[in-house]
Structures are given as structure tokens and as C-alpha cells.
TIKOLGU-701106 format. One line per field, with one value per residue (C-alpha): residue number from 0; residue in three letters; x, y, z. Coordinates in nm, 2 decimals. Example, Ala and Ser with C-alpha at 12.3 -4.5 7.8 and 13.67 -1.06 7.14 Angstrom:
2
num <- 0  1
residu <- ALA  SER
east <- 1.23  1.37
north <- -0.45  -0.11
up <- 0.78  0.71
//
This chain:
299
num <- 0  1  2  3  4  5  6  7  8  9  10  11  12  13  14  15  16  17  18  19  20  21  22  23  24  25  26  27  28  29  30  31  32  33  34  35  36  37  38  39  40  41  42  43  44  45  46  47  48  49  50  51  52  53  54  55  56  57  58  59  60  61  62  63  64  65  66  67  68  69  70  71  72  73  74  75  76  77  78  79  80  81  82  83  84  85  86  87  88  89  90  91  92  93  94  95  96  97  98  99  100  101  102  103  104  105  106  107  108  109  110  111  112  113  114  115  116  117  118  119  120  121  122  123  124  125  126  127  128  129  130  131  132  133  134  135  136  137  138  139  140  141  142  143  144  145  146  147  148  149  150  151  152  153  154  155  156  157  158  159  160  161  162  163  164  165  166  167  168  169  170  171  172  173  174  175  176  177  178  179  180  181  182  183  184  185  186  187  188  189  190  191  192  193  194  195  196  197  198  199  200  201  202  203  204  205  206  207  208  209  210  211  212  213  214  215  216  217  218  219  220  221  222  223  224  225  226  227  228  229  230  231  232  233  234  235  236  237  238  239  240  241  242  243  244  245  246  247  248  249  250  251  252  253  254  255  256  257  258  259  260  261  262  263  264  265  266  267  268  269  270  271  272  273  274  275  276  277  278  279  280  281  282  283  284  285  286  287  288  289  290  291  292  293  294  295  296  297  298
residu <- UNK  UNK  UNK  UNK  UNK  UNK  UNK  UNK  UNK  UNK  UNK  UNK  UNK  UNK  UNK  UNK  UNK  UNK  UNK  UNK  UNK  UNK  UNK  UNK  UNK  UNK  UNK  UNK  UNK  UNK  UNK  UNK  UNK  UNK  UNK  UNK  UNK  UNK  UNK  UNK  UNK  UNK  UNK  UNK  UNK  UNK  UNK  UNK  UNK  UNK  UNK  UNK  UNK  UNK  UNK  UNK  UNK  UNK  UNK  UNK  UNK  UNK  UNK  UNK  UNK  UNK  UNK  UNK  UNK  UNK  UNK  UNK  UNK  UNK  UNK  UNK  UNK  UNK  UNK  UNK  UNK  UNK  UNK  UNK  UNK  UNK  UNK  UNK  UNK  UNK  UNK  UNK  UNK  UNK  UNK  UNK  UNK  UNK  UNK  UNK  UNK  UNK  UNK  UNK  UNK  UNK  UNK  UNK  UNK  UNK  UNK  UNK  UNK  UNK  UNK  UNK  UNK  UNK  UNK  UNK  UNK  UNK  UNK  UNK  UNK  UNK  UNK  UNK  UNK  UNK  UNK  UNK  UNK  UNK  UNK  UNK  UNK  UNK  UNK  UNK  UNK  UNK  UNK  UNK  UNK  UNK  UNK  UNK  UNK  UNK  UNK  UNK  UNK  UNK  UNK  UNK  UNK  UNK  UNK  UNK  UNK  UNK  UNK  UNK  UNK  UNK  UNK  UNK  UNK  UNK  UNK  UNK  UNK  UNK  UNK  UNK  UNK  UNK  UNK  UNK  UNK  UNK  UNK  UNK  UNK  UNK  UNK  UNK  UNK  UNK  UNK  UNK  UNK  UNK  UNK  UNK  UNK  UNK  UNK  UNK  UNK  UNK  UNK  UNK  UNK  UNK  UNK  UNK  UNK  UNK  UNK  UNK  UNK  UNK  UNK  UNK  UNK  UNK  UNK  UNK  UNK  UNK  UNK  UNK  UNK  UNK  UNK  UNK  UNK  UNK  UNK  UNK  UNK  UNK  UNK  UNK  UNK  UNK  UNK  UNK  UNK  UNK  UNK  UNK  UNK  UNK  UNK  UNK  UNK  UNK  UNK  UNK  UNK  UNK  UNK  UNK  UNK  UNK  UNK  UNK  UNK  UNK  UNK  UNK  UNK  UNK  UNK  UNK  UNK  UNK  UNK  UNK  UNK  UNK  UNK  UNK  UNK  UNK  UNK  UNK  UNK  UNK  UNK  UNK  UNK  UNK  UNK  UNK  UNK  UNK  UNK  UNK  UNK  UNK  UNK  UNK  UNK  UNK  UNK
east <- 0.00  0.15  0.28  0.05  -0.27  -0.14  -0.08  -0.43  -0.60  -0.40  -0.51  -0.88  -0.86  -0.71  -0.98  -1.26  -1.12  -1.08  -1.44  -1.57  -1.37  -1.49  -1.85  -1.81  -1.65  -1.93  -2.20  -2.02  -1.99  -2.37  -2.45  -2.20  -2.36  -2.71  -2.58  -2.43  -2.77  -2.92  -3.28  -3.34  -3.45  -3.81  -3.84  -3.88  -3.58  -3.55  -3.29  -3.38  -3.70  -3.68  -3.86  -3.85  -4.05  -4.02  -4.30  -4.32  -4.67  -4.80  -4.47  -4.38  -4.64  -4.61  -4.75  -4.48  -4.40  -4.26  -4.39  -4.16  -4.31  -4.11  -4.20  -4.03  -4.13  -4.43  -4.56  -4.60  -4.42  -4.54  -4.37  -4.55  -4.40  -4.18  -3.82  -3.87  -3.63  -3.51  -3.16  -3.20  -2.96  -2.96  -2.88  -3.11  -3.46  -3.66  -4.03  -4.12  -4.49  -4.74  -4.75  -5.10  -4.96  -4.93  -4.57  -4.26  -4.16  -4.41  -4.36  -4.02  -3.70  -3.34  -3.10  -2.78  -2.49  -2.29  -2.57  -2.72  -3.09  -3.12  -3.44  -3.64  -3.65  -3.49  -3.79  -3.79  -3.88  -4.22  -4.24  -4.26  -4.43  -4.77  -4.96  -4.76  -4.87  -4.54  -4.56  -4.88  -4.73  -4.85  -4.69  -4.55  -4.60  -4.56  -4.56  -4.88  -4.90  -5.15  -5.27  -5.53  -5.76  -6.02  -6.27  -6.63  -6.89  -7.16  -7.48  -7.68  -7.97  -7.87  -7.82  -7.60  -7.83  -8.00  -7.79  -7.93  -7.68  -7.32  -7.10  -6.75  -6.58  -6.27  -6.09  -5.82  -5.67  -5.45  -5.26  -5.11  -4.99  -4.79  -5.09  -5.32  -5.55  -5.68  -5.90  -6.09  -6.25  -6.49  -6.63  -6.89  -7.10  -7.43  -7.76  -7.78  -7.49  -7.59  -7.53  -7.20  -7.05  -7.13  -6.83  -6.82  -6.53  -6.48  -6.24  -6.09  -5.91  -5.73  -5.81  -5.51  -5.34  -5.56  -5.62  -5.98  -6.05  -6.35  -6.53  -6.70  -6.80  -6.82  -7.20  -7.21  -7.43  -7.18  -7.08  -6.91  -6.57  -6.33  -6.10  -5.77  -5.61  -5.25  -5.05  -4.98  -5.35  -5.41  -5.70  -6.01  -6.37  -6.65  -6.92  -7.09  -7.42  -7.57  -7.86  -8.13  -8.22  -7.89  -7.61  -7.30  -7.08  -6.82  -6.45  -6.18  -5.83  -5.55  -5.29  -5.06  -5.35  -5.57  -5.86  -6.13  -6.43  -6.74  -7.02  -7.36  -7.60  -7.91  -8.19  -8.51  -8.34  -8.08  -7.82  -7.48  -7.20  -6.88  -6.61  -6.30  -6.05  -5.70  -5.42  -5.38  -5.16  -5.27  -5.29  -5.53  -5.73  -5.78  -5.87  -6.14  -6.26  -6.30  -6.50  -6.75  -6.81  -7.11  -7.04  -6.97  -7.31  -7.48  -7.30
north <- 0.00  0.34  0.54  0.84  0.61  0.45  0.79  0.91  0.60  0.65  1.01  0.92  0.65  0.90  1.15  0.90  0.78  1.14  1.21  0.90  0.99  1.35  1.25  1.02  1.29  1.54  1.29  1.22  1.60  1.63  1.37  1.54  1.88  1.73  1.56  1.89  2.07  2.11  1.97  2.00  2.36  2.44  2.45  2.25  2.06  1.89  1.67  1.49  1.29  1.35  1.61  1.67  1.93  2.02  2.23  2.38  2.36  2.60  2.79  2.98  2.80  2.52  2.29  2.36  2.06  1.96  1.75  1.60  1.50  1.29  1.23  1.05  1.11  1.30  1.02  1.10  0.83  0.67  0.43  0.12  0.13  0.37  0.31  0.24  0.45  0.56  0.65  0.99  1.24  1.41  1.10  0.85  0.98  0.78  0.74  0.87  0.82  1.02  1.03  1.17  1.49  1.83  1.88  1.68  1.53  1.37  1.20  1.18  1.31  1.29  1.11  1.28  1.20  0.91  0.75  0.42  0.36  0.11  -0.10  -0.06  -0.16  0.01  0.06  0.01  0.31  0.31  0.25  0.57  0.40  0.48  0.44  0.70  1.05  1.21  1.58  1.59  1.64  1.94  2.26  2.51  2.87  3.17  2.94  2.77  2.39  2.35  2.02  1.95  1.65  1.52  1.23  1.14  1.21  0.94  0.98  0.68  0.61  0.62  0.24  0.26  0.03  0.28  0.51  0.87  1.06  1.10  1.39  1.46  1.68  1.89  1.97  2.23  2.20  2.47  2.45  2.77  2.95  2.65  2.42  2.66  2.72  2.47  2.58  2.33  2.45  2.19  2.23  2.02  2.07  2.26  2.07  2.24  2.27  2.64  2.72  2.80  2.51  2.49  2.60  2.57  2.67  2.52  2.71  2.54  2.73  2.55  2.60  2.68  2.38  2.12  1.94  2.07  2.31  2.54  2.53  2.80  2.83  3.11  3.11  3.16  2.86  2.62  2.59  2.30  2.13  1.91  1.72  1.58  1.27  1.39  1.70  1.57  1.66  1.35  1.20  1.37  1.35  1.59  1.73  2.01  2.19  2.37  2.57  2.41  2.13  1.96  1.80  1.63  1.38  1.15  1.08  1.16  1.05  1.15  0.90  0.88  0.75  1.05  1.17  0.94  1.08  0.91  1.14  1.09  1.37  1.41  1.64  1.65  1.40  1.20  1.03  0.87  1.03  0.87  1.08  0.93  1.17  1.12  1.37  1.57  1.84  2.20  2.20  1.90  2.06  2.38  2.18  1.99  2.32  2.47  2.17  2.24  2.60  2.67  2.75  3.11  3.16  3.05  3.29
up <- 0.00  -0.10  0.19  0.12  0.15  0.47  0.62  0.52  0.67  0.99  1.01  0.96  1.23  1.48  1.40  1.44  1.77  1.89  1.80  1.99  2.30  2.27  2.24  2.54  2.74  2.65  2.75  3.08  3.14  3.07  3.34  3.57  3.52  3.59  3.91  4.04  4.01  4.36  4.32  4.69  4.64  4.52  4.14  3.83  3.68  3.34  3.19  2.86  2.92  3.30  3.50  3.87  4.06  4.42  4.58  4.93  5.08  5.35  5.34  5.66  5.88  6.14  5.87  5.61  5.41  5.07  4.78  4.51  4.18  3.92  3.56  3.27  2.90  3.02  3.26  3.62  3.82  4.14  4.38  4.49  4.84  5.05  4.96  4.59  4.38  4.04  3.93  3.76  3.61  3.95  4.15  4.33  4.39  4.64  4.70  5.04  5.00  5.20  5.58  5.60  5.77  5.61  5.74  5.63  5.30  5.06  4.72  4.56  4.74  4.63  4.84  4.96  4.72  4.84  5.04  4.95  4.88  5.16  5.17  4.85  4.49  4.19  3.96  3.58  3.36  3.19  2.81  2.61  2.32  2.15  2.47  2.66  2.75  2.65  2.61  2.82  3.17  3.36  3.24  3.48  3.39  3.62  3.92  3.81  3.74  3.45  3.31  3.03  3.00  2.76  2.80  2.87  3.14  3.17  3.37  3.50  3.73  4.10  4.10  3.78  3.58  3.34  3.12  3.11  2.90  2.81  2.69  2.58  2.84  2.88  3.20  3.26  3.61  3.76  4.09  4.22  4.53  4.65  4.63  4.82  4.53  4.27  3.98  3.77  3.44  3.29  2.94  2.76  2.45  2.48  2.42  2.07  1.82  1.77  2.14  2.31  2.51  2.88  3.09  3.47  3.69  4.04  4.26  4.57  4.84  5.12  5.48  5.70  5.84  5.67  5.34  5.33  5.05  5.04  4.71  4.51  4.14  3.88  3.90  4.28  4.32  4.48  4.85  5.03  5.05  4.86  5.09  4.96  5.11  5.07  4.99  4.64  4.56  4.35  4.54  4.70  4.81  4.72  4.95  4.75  4.76  4.46  4.60  4.79  4.54  4.45  4.64  4.50  4.68  4.55  4.49  4.24  4.16  3.92  3.80  3.50  3.30  3.37  3.59  3.73  3.90  4.05  4.18  4.33  4.25  4.48  4.37  4.16  3.92  4.12  3.92  3.93  3.72  3.60  3.44  3.28  3.11  2.97  2.97  2.64  2.51  2.53  2.15  2.16  2.44  2.23  1.92  2.11  2.26  1.92  1.80  2.08  1.97  1.74  1.37  1.29  1.12  1.44  1.67
//
């Protein structure tokens, strides 16, 4: 082989090896940079498909606590038992669970660097395939945690045997002020396509030192409470009065799959209502919202 060709091949091999080493060093530096970020301070942190959010609840009070939320590829992660953990770009993040108290740590918390997870399982990451909710995790804007959902609302007789009606529904859920205020905006089509969709806003404001939220709505017809089971605000019970003729009780829960609500409505026409909604992007939410509006000629 001529000397010139051998020299050229050797130069190419050296260049390729240098590029590979450089890429590996850059990747290692990226991981190192993520690990050095202090995620023990309140805020939202992202690295690739990972997102970690730490929120302080009831700040400055005797009931001050913290809630850590961990997501991967848009899916909110939950531990099965205290001690379960993931290895993340910021180090080991462990599932503390919920103590049932307002104060203290709840949800996911990072272990101090150099400490071992101890008792607990290292969890496998969820699939990010076609069934995932990637891109639909709650968005944080101006200190507000905003999530969008789309699904169905089905009404039955009180015993659940006779179907009454069903609708497509939209939900925009906003958490602000460190979890002190929750606003739910529900939208469903009007009885007639020529009418504007029905929009109802439920505002929940936390009572000091508790997980009980006082409820009110935009039409000034609702009074009552919504009581959450933990500071993560992902499970609750309803106890609402709408005037003198309608009372609503029931339960709700949010998981990575979406929102599930079961209500009992007592009044002139009592019924059971089941609502199942999945997380969607803001773009899909706005698209479905536009479909519920009447055509231009009918406005």
C-alpha cells in the first residue's frame, strides 16, 4: 500500500477515535452537570425525558411541608412502596410516600450524594411508546401547574343500571400559590350545536393547616368542600351543595392514565355520574374546545 494512502487512513482513524472519545466525554460531562444541580430547592428541573418538581406547601407555617413529583417522558411516576427509587440524572430519587400529615416530606425526594438507597427496589422506567402521555405532563407557567384532560362524562340512574346521557368533556386543572388554590375548568357541548358550550369553573381554596378546600364556582351557586387525602393533591372527596335542590358527593383521583371521578347527584333528578379523562396536550385541548363551539353563522 502506498505510503500516502497509509498515512491518510491512519489520520482518519485517529480523527474518528478522537471524535468518539470527545462524544463520550461530552456525555459524561452532561451527566455530571445534571448531578451537580441542587434539586433540593423548590423548582422544576428537566434533563432529557426526566422532569423533577419540588414544591413547598403551607410555606412559613407550622404545617410547612414539601412535595416532590417525578416524571419520565411525560408520565408522572409513582412508587409502589416507600423506599422504591429511580436512578436519575440528579442521582437517586426515592419514593417517600405520604404520611397523611401536612408537614414533612411527601412524594419523591433525592438522596444525599454518596448515600445508598437502603431498603427498597430500583424501579424500571415506563415505556414511552404509543400508549404514553409524552408531552402531556403538567406545564409550569408563572408558578402555576397547568394540566389538560379530555374524555367522557356518563350519567346513570342512582343504581347505575339505566344510562341517562353522556358527553365529551374537557378539563383544565390549575394549581397555584404552592398548592393553596386549585381551579378546575370543565367544558362540555351545549344541548344544541348552535349554542355556546357549557363552561363551569370550580375554585378550591385550602383552609389553613388542613387538606380541606372550600369550594366556590363562577356562578355563585356552589358551596361546600373538597378534601384531599394527601399534599400531592391527587385523590379527593366531594361534599358540595348547589342551591337548595342539588347535592353532589363522590371521589376523584389523578394517575398517569388521567382523571377518574365518581359522583352521586341528589336532587329532583338524582343520578350517578362517572367521568374518565386522559391527559392531552394544550394543542389538543384547544382543538377539542374549538369543536364544541357553534359554527360562525350561528353565533
